[in-house]
N, C-alpha and C positions, 0 to 999 in steps of 0.2 A: 254180387248178391249179398245183402247184409242180413245178419240174423237179428231179429227183433226179440228183445227180452220181454217177458210179461211184466206189466207194471207191478211195482211193489205195493203191497196193501198200505193204504194211508194210515198213518199213526194218528190217533185221536189226540188233540192237544191236551197236555196236562194243565189243568186249571187250579189244582190244589196239590200241595205236597207238604208232608210234615213228618218229622222223625220224633218219636216219643220214647222215653225211657222210664222204666219202673224197676228199681233194684237191678237184677241181672237180665231183665226182659227188655228187648228193643222192638219197636214197631215202626214200620214204614207204611205210611198211608198216602196214596196218590188217588186223584180223581181226574178223569178225562171227560170231555164233553164234545160231541160232534155237532151240537146244535139241535139234533133230533133225539139223541139218547145220551145218557150219562152213566158212568160206571166208576165204582170204587174198587181199588186193589189194595189188599192188606197183606203184609208179610209180618209174621210174628216169630221172634227168635228168643231163645233162652241161652244167653252166652253166644256161642257160635253155632248152636244147634237150631236149624230151621224147624219150628214147631208146625207151622202151617202157612200156606199162601193161598189166598182165594180172592175171587172177584165177584161182584154182584152189581146188577143194574140198580140205579137209584132214580127216584122221581124227585128232581129238584137239583139245587146247586149246593155243593159242599162248601160250607163257610167256616168250619172249624172242627177241631178234634181235641180230645183230652184223654189222658190215661189217669186212672184213679183207683182207689180201693174203698168204694163207698160202703161195703158191708164189713170192712175191717177184718177180712179173713186172710190177708197177706198175699192174695193173688190179684193180678191186675185185671182191670176192665178197660175196654176201649169204648169211647163214646164219640160218634161222628154226628155233627150237627149239619142239618140240611135246611135250606130255605126254598119255598116254592117260588116258581116264576110268577110274574104278574104283580098286580098292585098290592095284594095282601101280604106277600112275603111271609107265609105261614111257616112256623118253625116245626122241625121234626127231629127226632133223635133215633139213631140206630146204635146198638151196642152188643158187646160180647164180653163174657168173663172167660179168662184163660186159666183153667184148672190144670193140675199136673197131667191128667190123662185125656183131656178133651176141651173143646171150645163150646161154651153154652150161650145161647141167645139171651139177650136182655130185651124185654118188651115193656114199653111204657103203658100204664093203665090210665084211664080217664084223660087221655092226651087231647083229643079234639075238644076244644072248649066250645060250649054252646054259644051261639050268637047272642042269646038272651043275656049273657054275662057281660056283654060289651066287647067281646073278643073279635078282632078283625085282623089278626096277624101281627107282624112286625116284632117277632119274638127275639129276645137275647137269651142265649143258653151258655152255661158254663158249670164246672164243678168247683166245689168249695168245701173243704173239710170232708164230711161224710154225706154230702147232699149234692144233687144235681139241681141247679137253679134255673128257673124260667121266669123271665120278666117280659111284660108286654103292656102297651098302652090300652086303656079302657075307653071305649067309644060310647058316648051318650047318644040317645036317639036323635037322629038328624045330623050328627057330626060327619063332615067330609073325611075321606080316607086319610088325608094328610094332616088333619087337624083334630086329634082326639082331645076331649075336654073332661073325660071321666077319671083322670088320675092314672096311676100305674098299679098293675097287679103283679104280685110275686107269688110263684108257686114253687114249693120245695118238694123234691122227690127223694125218697129213701129206697135203697135197693134191698129186695127181699127174695128169698128162695121160694119158688112155687113149683115144686116137683122137678120136672126135667128142664125148666127154664128159670130165669130170674125175672122179676118185674120191678119197675120203678113205680112206686105208689106215692100219690101226693100226700105230703105231711100236713101242710096247712096253707091257707091263703090269707094274704094281708092286702087289703086295698089301701093304697097310699095316694094321697092327693099330690099332684105336681106342685112344685113351688114356682111362683111367679108366672103361672099359667096363662 
């Protein structure tokens, strides 16, 4: 008679992994995707001390992550960039600031772009100096999803304190025409 072992739980495949450093802070970010659900896991350390480890479900595919200090307060923020599935590839950002005594959510304001502005997704996201940058093609009326003709739009977001959370507020928008279009 053989003893049957219960099957081990299936590990979700890791589809994204990145190590980030900010002064004495280290962050390990991993994302897994089963095909029906996705999850991000974050570990934050100050030196060898584990500050926090948490997981959260996400709606989309993790395509990047940055550590920055957009508000110049000498404490790190983590920004994780997501892309929706489907033809639009709509960009999204989730983030946290790591203060000495707690982790604080960072919420983007005015994030969903109205379709009237020519927005149909295909975002590029990154941090630069003290801003979070968002660039996307602008679609004119009648453009096919793969062929925008309205140029490129760039939106810059600044980090501001808003009570118990921080918010990313748009700074300004610049419509730029594509070259050689």
